CHARMM internal coordinates of N, CA and C (Angstrom, degrees):
IC EDIT
DIST 1 N 1 CA 1.4572
DIST 1 CA 1 C 1.5403
ANGL 1 N 1 CA 1 C 109.30
DIST 1 C 2 N 1.2992
ANGL 1 CA 1 C 2 N 115.00
DIHE 1 N 1 CA 1 C 2 N 153.45
DIST 2 N 2 CA 1.4566
ANGL 1 C 2 N 2 CA 119.69
DIHE 1 CA 1 C 2 N 2 CA 179.53
DIST 2 CA 2 C 1.5256
ANGL 2 N 2 CA 2 C 110.80
DIHE 1 C 2 N 2 CA 2 C -83.16
DIST 2 C 3 N 1.3029
ANGL 2 CA 2 C 3 N 115.62
DIHE 2 N 2 CA 2 C 3 N 160.69
DIST 3 N 3 CA 1.4667
ANGL 2 C 3 N 3 CA 120.85
DIHE 2 CA 2 C 3 N 3 CA 178.33
DIST 3 CA 3 C 1.5241
ANGL 3 N 3 CA 3 C 110.73
DIHE 2 C 3 N 3 CA 3 C -61.53
DIST 3 C 4 N 1.3209
ANGL 3 CA 3 C 4 N 117.79
DIHE 3 N 3 CA 3 C 4 N -39.55
DIST 4 N 4 CA 1.4691
ANGL 3 C 4 N 4 CA 120.55
DIHE 3 CA 3 C 4 N 4 CA -179.66
DIST 4 CA 4 C 1.5234
ANGL 4 N 4 CA 4 C 110.14
DIHE 3 C 4 N 4 CA 4 C -65.58
DIST 4 C 5 N 1.3078
ANGL 4 CA 4 C 5 N 116.81
DIHE 4 N 4 CA 4 C 5 N -39.05
DIST 5 N 5 CA 1.4699
ANGL 4 C 5 N 5 CA 120.59
DIHE 4 CA 4 C 5 N 5 CA 178.13
DIST 5 CA 5 C 1.5259
ANGL 5 N 5 CA 5 C 109.77
DIHE 4 C 5 N 5 CA 5 C -63.97
DIST 5 C 6 N 1.3301
ANGL 5 CA 5 C 6 N 117.21
DIHE 5 N 5 CA 5 C 6 N -45.09
DIST 6 N 6 CA 1.4638
ANGL 5 C 6 N 6 CA 121.06
DIHE 5 CA 5 C 6 N 6 CA 178.48
DIST 6 CA 6 C 1.5230
ANGL 6 N 6 CA 6 C 111.86
DIHE 5 C 6 N 6 CA 6 C -60.81
DIST 6 C 7 N 1.3281
ANGL 6 CA 6 C 7 N 116.36
DIHE 6 N 6 CA 6 C 7 N -43.03
DIST 7 N 7 CA 1.4509
ANGL 6 C 7 N 7 CA 120.82
DIHE 6 CA 6 C 7 N 7 CA 179.35
DIST 7 CA 7 C 1.5325
ANGL 7 N 7 CA 7 C 110.34
DIHE 6 C 7 N 7 CA 7 C -65.15
DIST 7 C 8 N 1.3162
ANGL 7 CA 7 C 8 N 116.87
DIHE 7 N 7 CA 7 C 8 N -42.21
DIST 8 N 8 CA 1.4656
ANGL 7 C 8 N 8 CA 121.25
DIHE 7 CA 7 C 8 N 8 CA 178.17
DIST 8 CA 8 C 1.5268
ANGL 8 N 8 CA 8 C 110.00
DIHE 7 C 8 N 8 CA 8 C -59.87
DIST 8 C 9 N 1.2949
ANGL 8 CA 8 C 9 N 117.18
DIHE 8 N 8 CA 8 C 9 N -42.91
DIST 9 N 9 CA 1.4789
ANGL 8 C 9 N 9 CA 120.97
DIHE 8 CA 8 C 9 N 9 CA 179.59
DIST 9 CA 9 C 1.5185
ANGL 9 N 9 CA 9 C 111.05
DIHE 8 C 9 N 9 CA 9 C -62.95
DIST 9 C 10 N 1.3384
ANGL 9 CA 9 C 10 N 117.02
DIHE 9 N 9 CA 9 C 10 N -41.71
DIST 10 N 10 CA 1.4703
ANGL 9 C 10 N 10 CA 120.15
DIHE 9 CA 9 C 10 N 10 CA 177.95
DIST 10 CA 10 C 1.5239
ANGL 10 N 10 CA 10 C 111.09
DIHE 9 C 10 N 10 CA 10 C -62.82
DIST 10 C 11 N 1.3119
ANGL 10 CA 10 C 11 N 117.01
DIHE 10 N 10 CA 10 C 11 N -40.19
DIST 11 N 11 CA 1.4675
ANGL 10 C 11 N 11 CA 121.30
DIHE 10 CA 10 C 11 N 11 CA 179.42
DIST 11 CA 11 C 1.5296
ANGL 11 N 11 CA 11 C 109.85
DIHE 10 C 11 N 11 CA 11 C -65.12
DIST 11 C 12 N 1.3239
ANGL 11 CA 11 C 12 N 117.08
DIHE 11 N 11 CA 11 C 12 N -43.72
DIST 12 N 12 CA 1.4630
ANGL 11 C 12 N 12 CA 121.37
DIHE 11 CA 11 C 12 N 12 CA 178.69
DIST 12 CA 12 C 1.5162
ANGL 12 N 12 CA 12 C 110.85
DIHE 11 C 12 N 12 CA 12 C -61.80
DIST 12 C 13 N 1.3304
ANGL 12 CA 12 C 13 N 117.19
DIHE 12 N 12 CA 12 C 13 N -43.20
DIST 13 N 13 CA 1.4652
ANGL 12 C 13 N 13 CA 120.96
DIHE 12 CA 12 C 13 N 13 CA 178.23
DIST 13 CA 13 C 1.5260
ANGL 13 N 13 CA 13 C 110.87
DIHE 12 C 13 N 13 CA 13 C -62.78
DIST 13 C 14 N 1.3202
ANGL 13 CA 13 C 14 N 116.90
DIHE 13 N 13 CA 13 C 14 N -42.49
DIST 14 N 14 CA 1.4683
ANGL 13 C 14 N 14 CA 122.06
DIHE 13 CA 13 C 14 N 14 CA 177.63
DIST 14 CA 14 C 1.5270
ANGL 14 N 14 CA 14 C 109.69
DIHE 13 C 14 N 14 CA 14 C -59.17
DIST 14 C 15 N 1.3238
ANGL 14 CA 14 C 15 N 116.33
DIHE 14 N 14 CA 14 C 15 N -47.48
DIST 15 N 15 CA 1.4642
ANGL 14 C 15 N 15 CA 121.81
DIHE 14 CA 14 C 15 N 15 CA 179.00
DIST 15 CA 15 C 1.5173
ANGL 15 N 15 CA 15 C 111.95
DIHE 14 C 15 N 15 CA 15 C -61.77
DIST 15 C 16 N 1.3063
ANGL 15 CA 15 C 16 N 116.34
DIHE 15 N 15 CA 15 C 16 N -45.50
DIST 16 N 16 CA 1.4651
ANGL 15 C 16 N 16 CA 120.28
DIHE 15 CA 15 C 16 N 16 CA -175.67
DIST 16 CA 16 C 1.5347
ANGL 16 N 16 CA 16 C 112.02
DIHE 15 C 16 N 16 CA 16 C -67.98
DIST 16 C 17 N 1.3388
ANGL 16 CA 16 C 17 N 117.53
DIHE 16 N 16 CA 16 C 17 N -35.31
DIST 17 N 17 CA 1.4778
ANGL 16 C 17 N 17 CA 119.56
DIHE 16 CA 16 C 17 N 17 CA 177.65
DIST 17 CA 17 C 1.5221
ANGL 17 N 17 CA 17 C 111.01
DIHE 16 C 17 N 17 CA 17 C -62.48
DIST 17 C 18 N 1.3145
ANGL 17 CA 17 C 18 N 117.73
DIHE 17 N 17 CA 17 C 18 N -25.13
DIST 18 N 18 CA 1.4672
ANGL 17 C 18 N 18 CA 122.85
DIHE 17 CA 17 C 18 N 18 CA -177.65
DIST 18 CA 18 C 1.5317
ANGL 18 N 18 CA 18 C 112.90
DIHE 17 C 18 N 18 CA 18 C -100.68
DIST 18 C 19 N 1.3216
ANGL 18 CA 18 C 19 N 117.03
DIHE 18 N 18 CA 18 C 19 N 0.52
DIST 19 N 19 CA 1.4678
ANGL 18 C 19 N 19 CA 122.53
DIHE 18 CA 18 C 19 N 19 CA -177.65
DIST 19 CA 19 C 1.5316
ANGL 19 N 19 CA 19 C 111.74
DIHE 18 C 19 N 19 CA 19 C 56.57
DIST 19 C 20 N 1.3280
ANGL 19 CA 19 C 20 N 115.98
DIHE 19 N 19 CA 19 C 20 N 43.30
DIST 20 N 20 CA 1.4706
ANGL 19 C 20 N 20 CA 121.33
DIHE 19 CA 19 C 20 N 20 CA -178.51
DIST 20 CA 20 C 1.5296
ANGL 20 N 20 CA 20 C 112.79
DIHE 19 C 20 N 20 CA 20 C -93.63
DIST 20 C 21 N 1.3284
ANGL 20 CA 20 C 21 N 118.75
DIHE 20 N 20 CA 20 C 21 N -5.49
DIST 21 N 21 CA 1.4639
ANGL 20 C 21 N 21 CA 120.08
DIHE 20 CA 20 C 21 N 21 CA -176.72
DIST 21 CA 21 C 1.5295
ANGL 21 N 21 CA 21 C 110.94
DIHE 20 C 21 N 21 CA 21 C -57.10
DIST 21 C 22 N 1.3298
ANGL 21 CA 21 C 22 N 115.38
DIHE 21 N 21 CA 21 C 22 N -33.48
DIST 22 N 22 CA 1.4607
ANGL 21 C 22 N 22 CA 119.83
DIHE 21 CA 21 C 22 N 22 CA -179.27
DIST 22 CA 22 C 1.5426
ANGL 22 N 22 CA 22 C 112.58
DIHE 21 C 22 N 22 CA 22 C -60.08
DIST 22 C 23 N 1.3224
ANGL 22 CA 22 C 23 N 116.77
DIHE 22 N 22 CA 22 C 23 N -22.07
DIST 23 N 23 CA 1.4616
ANGL 22 C 23 N 23 CA 120.66
DIHE 22 CA 22 C 23 N 23 CA -178.36
DIST 23 CA 23 C 1.5279
ANGL 23 N 23 CA 23 C 112.61
DIHE 22 C 23 N 23 CA 23 C -99.09
DIST 23 C 24 N 1.3246
ANGL 23 CA 23 C 24 N 116.91
DIHE 23 N 23 CA 23 C 24 N -1.61
DIST 24 N 24 CA 1.4629
ANGL 23 C 24 N 24 CA 119.87
DIHE 23 CA 23 C 24 N 24 CA -177.46
DIST 24 CA 24 C 1.5241
ANGL 24 N 24 CA 24 C 110.93
DIHE 23 C 24 N 24 CA 24 C -91.66
DIST 24 C 25 N 1.3165
ANGL 24 CA 24 C 25 N 113.53
DIHE 24 N 24 CA 24 C 25 N 74.32
DIST 25 N 25 CA 1.4554
ANGL 24 C 25 N 25 CA 122.06
DIHE 24 CA 24 C 25 N 25 CA 175.65
DIST 25 CA 25 C 1.5381
ANGL 25 N 25 CA 25 C 106.13
DIHE 24 C 25 N 25 CA 25 C -129.67
DIST 25 C 26 N 1.3006
ANGL 25 CA 25 C 26 N 118.43
DIHE 25 N 25 CA 25 C 26 N 163.43
DIST 26 N 26 CA 1.4763
ANGL 25 C 26 N 26 CA 119.96
DIHE 25 CA 25 C 26 N 26 CA -174.55
DIST 26 CA 26 C 1.5329
ANGL 26 N 26 CA 26 C 113.96
DIHE 25 C 26 N 26 CA 26 C -54.06
DIST 26 C 27 N 1.3201
ANGL 26 CA 26 C 27 N 117.74
DIHE 26 N 26 CA 26 C 27 N -44.65
DIST 27 N 27 CA 1.4758
ANGL 26 C 27 N 27 CA 120.47
DIHE 26 CA 26 C 27 N 27 CA -178.02
DIST 27 CA 27 C 1.5123
ANGL 27 N 27 CA 27 C 111.12
DIHE 26 C 27 N 27 CA 27 C -61.98
DIST 27 C 28 N 1.3236
ANGL 27 CA 27 C 28 N 118.21
DIHE 27 N 27 CA 27 C 28 N -53.12
DIST 28 N 28 CA 1.4569
ANGL 27 C 28 N 28 CA 121.10
DIHE 27 CA 27 C 28 N 28 CA -175.89
DIST 28 CA 28 C 1.5347
ANGL 28 N 28 CA 28 C 111.68
DIHE 27 C 28 N 28 CA 28 C -67.14
DIST 28 C 29 N 1.3118
ANGL 28 CA 28 C 29 N 117.59
DIHE 28 N 28 CA 28 C 29 N -36.26
DIST 29 N 29 CA 1.4654
ANGL 28 C 29 N 29 CA 120.29
DIHE 28 CA 28 C 29 N 29 CA 177.90
DIST 29 CA 29 C 1.5291
ANGL 29 N 29 CA 29 C 110.65
DIHE 28 C 29 N 29 CA 29 C -66.63
DIST 29 C 30 N 1.3199
ANGL 29 CA 29 C 30 N 117.43
DIHE 29 N 29 CA 29 C 30 N -41.43
DIST 30 N 30 CA 1.4786
ANGL 29 C 30 N 30 CA 121.19
DIHE 29 CA 29 C 30 N 30 CA 179.16
DIST 30 CA 30 C 1.5233
ANGL 30 N 30 CA 30 C 110.25
DIHE 29 C 30 N 30 CA 30 C -64.51
DIST 30 C 31 N 1.3244
ANGL 30 CA 30 C 31 N 117.41
DIHE 30 N 30 CA 30 C 31 N -43.45
DIST 31 N 31 CA 1.4682
ANGL 30 C 31 N 31 CA 120.69
DIHE 30 CA 30 C 31 N 31 CA 178.82
DIST 31 CA 31 C 1.5186
ANGL 31 N 31 CA 31 C 110.37
DIHE 30 C 31 N 31 CA 31 C -62.59
DIST 31 C 32 N 1.3251
ANGL 31 CA 31 C 32 N 117.16
DIHE 31 N 31 CA 31 C 32 N -45.97
DIST 32 N 32 CA 1.4662
ANGL 31 C 32 N 32 CA 120.91
DIHE 31 CA 31 C 32 N 32 CA -179.60
DIST 32 CA 32 C 1.5125
ANGL 32 N 32 CA 32 C 111.90
DIHE 31 C 32 N 32 CA 32 C -62.11
DIST 32 C 33 N 1.3171
ANGL 32 CA 32 C 33 N 116.91
DIHE 32 N 32 CA 32 C 33 N -41.51
DIST 33 N 33 CA 1.4587
ANGL 32 C 33 N 33 CA 121.26
DIHE 32 CA 32 C 33 N 33 CA 179.04
DIST 33 CA 33 C 1.5349
ANGL 33 N 33 CA 33 C 110.53
DIHE 32 C 33 N 33 CA 33 C -61.52
DIST 33 C 34 N 1.3338
ANGL 33 CA 33 C 34 N 116.47
DIHE 33 N 33 CA 33 C 34 N -45.27
DIST 34 N 34 CA 1.4656
ANGL 33 C 34 N 34 CA 120.15
DIHE 33 CA 33 C 34 N 34 CA 179.92
DIST 34 CA 34 C 1.5217
ANGL 34 N 34 CA 34 C 111.53
DIHE 33 C 34 N 34 CA 34 C -64.55
DIST 34 C 35 N 1.3213
ANGL 34 CA 34 C 35 N 117.58
DIHE 34 N 34 CA 34 C 35 N -39.93
DIST 35 N 35 CA 1.4657
ANGL 34 C 35 N 35 CA 120.76
DIHE 34 CA 34 C 35 N 35 CA 179.54
DIST 35 CA 35 C 1.5202
ANGL 35 N 35 CA 35 C 111.50
DIHE 34 C 35 N 35 CA 35 C -65.08
DIST 35 C 36 N 1.3135
ANGL 35 CA 35 C 36 N 117.44
DIHE 35 N 35 CA 35 C 36 N -44.62
DIST 36 N 36 CA 1.4638
ANGL 35 C 36 N 36 CA 121.11
DIHE 35 CA 35 C 36 N 36 CA -179.88
DIST 36 CA 36 C 1.5306
ANGL 36 N 36 CA 36 C 110.43
DIHE 35 C 36 N 36 CA 36 C -65.37
DIST 36 C 37 N 1.3290
ANGL 36 CA 36 C 37 N 117.30
DIHE 36 N 36 CA 36 C 37 N -41.82
DIST 37 N 37 CA 1.4676
ANGL 36 C 37 N 37 CA 120.97
DIHE 36 CA 36 C 37 N 37 CA 179.34
DIST 37 CA 37 C 1.5179
ANGL 37 N 37 CA 37 C 110.85
DIHE 36 C 37 N 37 CA 37 C -62.50
DIST 37 C 38 N 1.3261
ANGL 37 CA 37 C 38 N 117.70
DIHE 37 N 37 CA 37 C 38 N -39.64
DIST 38 N 38 CA 1.4566
ANGL 37 C 38 N 38 CA 119.17
DIHE 37 CA 37 C 38 N 38 CA -179.48
DIST 38 CA 38 C 1.5272
ANGL 38 N 38 CA 38 C 112.28
DIHE 37 C 38 N 38 CA 38 C -68.97
DIST 38 C 39 N 1.3186
ANGL 38 CA 38 C 39 N 117.65
DIHE 38 N 38 CA 38 C 39 N -29.85
DIST 39 N 39 CA 1.4715
ANGL 38 C 39 N 39 CA 119.49
DIHE 38 CA 38 C 39 N 39 CA 175.65
DIST 39 CA 39 C 1.5330
ANGL 39 N 39 CA 39 C 110.08
DIHE 38 C 39 N 39 CA 39 C -64.37
DIST 39 C 40 N 1.3191
ANGL 39 CA 39 C 40 N 117.71
DIHE 39 N 39 CA 39 C 40 N -39.22
DIST 40 N 40 CA 1.4555
ANGL 39 C 40 N 40 CA 121.21
DIHE 39 CA 39 C 40 N 40 CA 177.82
DIST 40 CA 40 C 1.5298
ANGL 40 N 40 CA 40 C 110.12
DIHE 39 C 40 N 40 CA 40 C -69.77
DIST 40 C 41 N 1.3326
ANGL 40 CA 40 C 41 N 117.28
DIHE 40 N 40 CA 40 C 41 N -41.84
DIST 41 N 41 CA 1.4634
ANGL 40 C 41 N 41 CA 120.76
DIHE 40 CA 40 C 41 N 41 CA -178.44
DIST 41 CA 41 C 1.5345
ANGL 41 N 41 CA 41 C 112.54
DIHE 40 C 41 N 41 CA 41 C -62.12
DIST 41 C 42 N 1.3184
ANGL 41 CA 41 C 42 N 117.63
DIHE 41 N 41 CA 41 C 42 N -29.53
DIST 42 N 42 CA 1.4631
ANGL 41 C 42 N 42 CA 120.33
DIHE 41 CA 41 C 42 N 42 CA 179.69
DIST 42 CA 42 C 1.5320
ANGL 42 N 42 CA 42 C 112.14
DIHE 41 C 42 N 42 CA 42 C -57.48
DIST 42 C 43 N 1.3249
ANGL 42 CA 42 C 43 N 117.66
DIHE 42 N 42 CA 42 C 43 N -30.02
DIST 43 N 43 CA 1.4513
ANGL 42 C 43 N 43 CA 120.72
DIHE 42 CA 42 C 43 N 43 CA 179.62
DIST 43 CA 43 C 1.5254
ANGL 43 N 43 CA 43 C 112.46
DIHE 42 C 43 N 43 CA 43 C -67.04
DIST 43 C 44 N 1.3150
ANGL 43 CA 43 C 44 N 117.19
DIHE 43 N 43 CA 43 C 44 N -23.47
DIST 44 N 44 CA 1.4587
ANGL 43 C 44 N 44 CA 121.40
DIHE 43 CA 43 C 44 N 44 CA -174.48
DIST 44 CA 44 C 1.5257
ANGL 44 N 44 CA 44 C 113.27
DIHE 43 C 44 N 44 CA 44 C -108.18
DIST 44 C 45 N 1.3011
ANGL 44 CA 44 C 45 N 116.73
DIHE 44 N 44 CA 44 C 45 N -8.04
DIST 45 N 45 CA 1.4554
ANGL 44 C 45 N 45 CA 120.73
DIHE 44 CA 44 C 45 N 45 CA -177.21
DIST 45 CA 45 C 1.5241
ANGL 45 N 45 CA 45 C 110.74
DIHE 44 C 45 N 45 CA 45 C -62.31
DIST 45 C 46 N 1.3099
ANGL 45 CA 45 C 46 N 116.90
DIHE 45 N 45 CA 45 C 46 N 136.53
DIST 46 N 46 CA 1.4528
ANGL 45 C 46 N 46 CA 125.85
DIHE 45 CA 45 C 46 N 46 CA 174.00
DIST 46 CA 46 C 1.5362
ANGL 46 N 46 CA 46 C 113.83
DIHE 45 C 46 N 46 CA 46 C 70.45
DIST 46 C 47 N 1.3005
ANGL 46 CA 46 C 47 N 118.95
DIHE 46 N 46 CA 46 C 47 N 13.25
DIST 47 N 47 CA 1.4610
ANGL 46 C 47 N 47 CA 121.21
DIHE 46 CA 46 C 47 N 47 CA 177.78
DIST 47 CA 47 C 1.5296
ANGL 47 N 47 CA 47 C 108.90
DIHE 46 C 47 N 47 CA 47 C -101.12
DIST 47 C 48 N 1.3529
ANGL 47 CA 47 C 48 N 115.10
DIHE 47 N 47 CA 47 C 48 N 134.25
DIST 48 N 48 CA 1.4682
ANGL 47 C 48 N 48 CA 118.91
DIHE 47 CA 47 C 48 N 48 CA 177.05
DIST 48 CA 48 C 1.5229
ANGL 48 N 48 CA 48 C 109.75
DIHE 47 C 48 N 48 CA 48 C -86.27
DIST 48 C 49 N 1.3060
ANGL 48 CA 48 C 49 N 118.25
DIHE 48 N 48 CA 48 C 49 N -176.95
DIST 49 N 49 CA 1.4526
ANGL 48 C 49 N 49 CA 122.74
DIHE 48 CA 48 C 49 N 49 CA -174.80
DIST 49 CA 49 C 1.5259
ANGL 49 N 49 CA 49 C 114.25
DIHE 48 C 49 N 49 CA 49 C -54.58
DIST 49 C 50 N 1.3365
ANGL 49 CA 49 C 50 N 117.19
DIHE 49 N 49 CA 49 C 50 N -54.00
DIST 50 N 50 CA 1.4647
ANGL 49 C 50 N 50 CA 120.21
DIHE 49 CA 49 C 50 N 50 CA -178.80
DIST 50 CA 50 C 1.5141
ANGL 50 N 50 CA 50 C 111.86
DIHE 49 C 50 N 50 CA 50 C -66.06
DIST 50 C 51 N 1.3117
ANGL 50 CA 50 C 51 N 115.42
DIHE 50 N 50 CA 50 C 51 N -45.14
DIST 51 N 51 CA 1.4706
ANGL 50 C 51 N 51 CA 120.24
DIHE 50 CA 50 C 51 N 51 CA 179.48
DIST 51 CA 51 C 1.5192
ANGL 51 N 51 CA 51 C 110.77
DIHE 50 C 51 N 51 CA 51 C -61.21
DIST 51 C 52 N 1.3282
ANGL 51 CA 51 C 52 N 116.41
DIHE 51 N 51 CA 51 C 52 N -41.31
DIST 52 N 52 CA 1.4563
ANGL 51 C 52 N 52 CA 121.21
DIHE 51 CA 51 C 52 N 52 CA 179.24
DIST 52 CA 52 C 1.5334
ANGL 52 N 52 CA 52 C 110.58
DIHE 51 C 52 N 52 CA 52 C -65.16
DIST 52 C 53 N 1.3088
ANGL 52 CA 52 C 53 N 116.51
DIHE 52 N 52 CA 52 C 53 N -41.06
DIST 53 N 53 CA 1.4666
ANGL 52 C 53 N 53 CA 120.43
DIHE 52 CA 52 C 53 N 53 CA 179.49
DIST 53 CA 53 C 1.5369
ANGL 53 N 53 CA 53 C 109.94
DIHE 52 C 53 N 53 CA 53 C -61.96
DIST 53 C 54 N 1.3294
ANGL 53 CA 53 C 54 N 117.80
DIHE 53 N 53 CA 53 C 54 N -45.57
DIST 54 N 54 CA 1.4663
ANGL 53 C 54 N 54 CA 120.90
DIHE 53 CA 53 C 54 N 54 CA 177.89
DIST 54 CA 54 C 1.5248
ANGL 54 N 54 CA 54 C 110.83
DIHE 53 C 54 N 54 CA 54 C -61.91
DIST 54 C 55 N 1.3287
ANGL 54 CA 54 C 55 N 115.78
DIHE 54 N 54 CA 54 C 55 N -39.28
DIST 55 N 55 CA 1.4626
ANGL 54 C 55 N 55 CA 120.77
DIHE 54 CA 54 C 55 N 55 CA -178.68
DIST 55 CA 55 C 1.5323
ANGL 55 N 55 CA 55 C 110.97
DIHE 54 C 55 N 55 CA 55 C -62.55
DIST 55 C 56 N 1.3090
ANGL 55 CA 55 C 56 N 116.96
DIHE 55 N 55 CA 55 C 56 N -48.63
DIST 56 N 56 CA 1.4751
ANGL 55 C 56 N 56 CA 119.25
DIHE 55 CA 55 C 56 N 56 CA -177.46
DIST 56 CA 56 C 1.5216
ANGL 56 N 56 CA 56 C 112.19
DIHE 55 C 56 N 56 CA 56 C -72.27
DIST 56 C 57 N 1.3312
ANGL 56 CA 56 C 57 N 117.72
DIHE 56 N 56 CA 56 C 57 N -23.65
DIST 57 N 57 CA 1.4550
ANGL 56 C 57 N 57 CA 120.67
DIHE 56 CA 56 C 57 N 57 CA 177.80
DIST 57 CA 57 C 1.5251
ANGL 57 N 57 CA 57 C 112.75
DIHE 56 C 57 N 57 CA 57 C -82.57
DIST 57 C 58 N 1.3170
ANGL 57 CA 57 C 58 N 116.53
DIHE 57 N 57 CA 57 C 58 N -16.08
DIST 58 N 58 CA 1.4735
ANGL 57 C 58 N 58 CA 121.23
DIHE 57 CA 57 C 58 N 58 CA -179.95
DIST 58 CA 58 C 1.5342
ANGL 58 N 58 CA 58 C 109.53
DIHE 57 C 58 N 58 CA 58 C -77.94
DIST 58 C 59 N 1.3207
ANGL 58 CA 58 C 59 N 115.88
DIHE 58 N 58 CA 58 C 59 N 125.91
DIST 59 N 59 CA 1.4794
ANGL 58 C 59 N 59 CA 119.83
DIHE 58 CA 58 C 59 N 59 CA 178.79
DIST 59 CA 59 C 1.5104
ANGL 59 N 59 CA 59 C 111.22
DIHE 58 C 59 N 59 CA 59 C -58.47
DIST 59 C 60 N 1.3231
ANGL 59 CA 59 C 60 N 116.96
DIHE 59 N 59 CA 59 C 60 N -43.12
DIST 60 N 60 CA 1.4790
ANGL 59 C 60 N 60 CA 121.24
DIHE 59 CA 59 C 60 N 60 CA -177.65
DIST 60 CA 60 C 1.5337
ANGL 60 N 60 CA 60 C 110.49
DIHE 59 C 60 N 60 CA 60 C -62.62
DIST 60 C 61 N 1.3193
ANGL 60 CA 60 C 61 N 116.94
DIHE 60 N 60 CA 60 C 61 N -47.97
DIST 61 N 61 CA 1.4761
ANGL 60 C 61 N 61 CA 120.43
DIHE 60 CA 60 C 61 N 61 CA -179.51
DIST 61 CA 61 C 1.5035
ANGL 61 N 61 CA 61 C 112.29
DIHE 60 C 61 N 61 CA 61 C -66.06
DIST 61 C 62 N 1.3381
ANGL 61 CA 61 C 62 N 115.86
DIHE 61 N 61 CA 61 C 62 N -41.86
DIST 62 N 62 CA 1.4665
ANGL 61 C 62 N 62 CA 119.68
DIHE 61 CA 61 C 62 N 62 CA -179.40
DIST 62 CA 62 C 1.5072
ANGL 62 N 62 CA 62 C 110.56
DIHE 61 C 62 N 62 CA 62 C -63.60
DIST 62 C 63 N 1.3384
ANGL 62 CA 62 C 63 N 117.67
DIHE 62 N 62 CA 62 C 63 N -42.13
DIST 63 N 63 CA 1.4602
ANGL 62 C 63 N 63 CA 120.72
DIHE 62 CA 62 C 63 N 63 CA 179.13
DIST 63 CA 63 C 1.5247
ANGL 63 N 63 CA 63 C 110.87
DIHE 62 C 63 N 63 CA 63 C -63.81
DIST 63 C 64 N 1.3362
ANGL 63 CA 63 C 64 N 116.64
DIHE 63 N 63 CA 63 C 64 N -37.21
DIST 64 N 64 CA 1.4631
ANGL 63 C 64 N 64 CA 120.58
DIHE 63 CA 63 C 64 N 64 CA 176.89
DIST 64 CA 64 C 1.5333
ANGL 64 N 64 CA 64 C 111.32
DIHE 63 C 64 N 64 CA 64 C -61.87
DIST 64 C 65 N 1.3289
ANGL 64 CA 64 C 65 N 116.15
DIHE 64 N 64 CA 64 C 65 N -45.59
DIST 65 N 65 CA 1.4570
ANGL 64 C 65 N 65 CA 121.33
DIHE 64 CA 64 C 65 N 65 CA 179.54
DIST 65 CA 65 C 1.5224
ANGL 65 N 65 CA 65 C 111.25
DIHE 64 C 65 N 65 CA 65 C -67.39
DIST 65 C 66 N 1.3322
ANGL 65 CA 65 C 66 N 116.28
DIHE 65 N 65 CA 65 C 66 N -40.06
DIST 66 N 66 CA 1.4748
ANGL 65 C 66 N 66 CA 119.32
DIHE 65 CA 65 C 66 N 66 CA -179.32
DIST 66 CA 66 C 1.5193
ANGL 66 N 66 CA 66 C 110.71
DIHE 65 C 66 N 66 CA 66 C -66.50
DIST 66 C 67 N 1.3075
ANGL 66 CA 66 C 67 N 117.15
DIHE 66 N 66 CA 66 C 67 N -31.18
DIST 67 N 67 CA 1.4586
ANGL 66 C 67 N 67 CA 121.50
DIHE 66 CA 66 C 67 N 67 CA -177.52
DIST 67 CA 67 C 1.5214
ANGL 67 N 67 CA 67 C 111.60
DIHE 66 C 67 N 67 CA 67 C -68.89
DIST 67 C 68 N 1.3290
ANGL 67 CA 67 C 68 N 116.87
DIHE 67 N 67 CA 67 C 68 N -24.46
DIST 68 N 68 CA 1.4606
ANGL 67 C 68 N 68 CA 120.77
DIHE 67 CA 67 C 68 N 68 CA -179.26
DIST 68 CA 68 C 1.5000
ANGL 68 N 68 CA 68 C 107.59
DIHE 67 C 68 N 68 CA 68 C -59.01
END
COOR INIT
IC SEED 1 N 1 CA 1 C
IC BUILD
């Protein structure tokens, strides 16, 4: 089996153990994607070029953003 197939199987098993299949439809997936993306975007909102550069270079800030 390919690595992508193995990974897909693990994801499906993870989903099924949590009974999340009921939420895996286009509407709910699109909403979830937008919500998660906006949580990441909040870290960068209102920062200019220099400020943004310092933010992404800071271990503390980067870890905060990665944790989202």
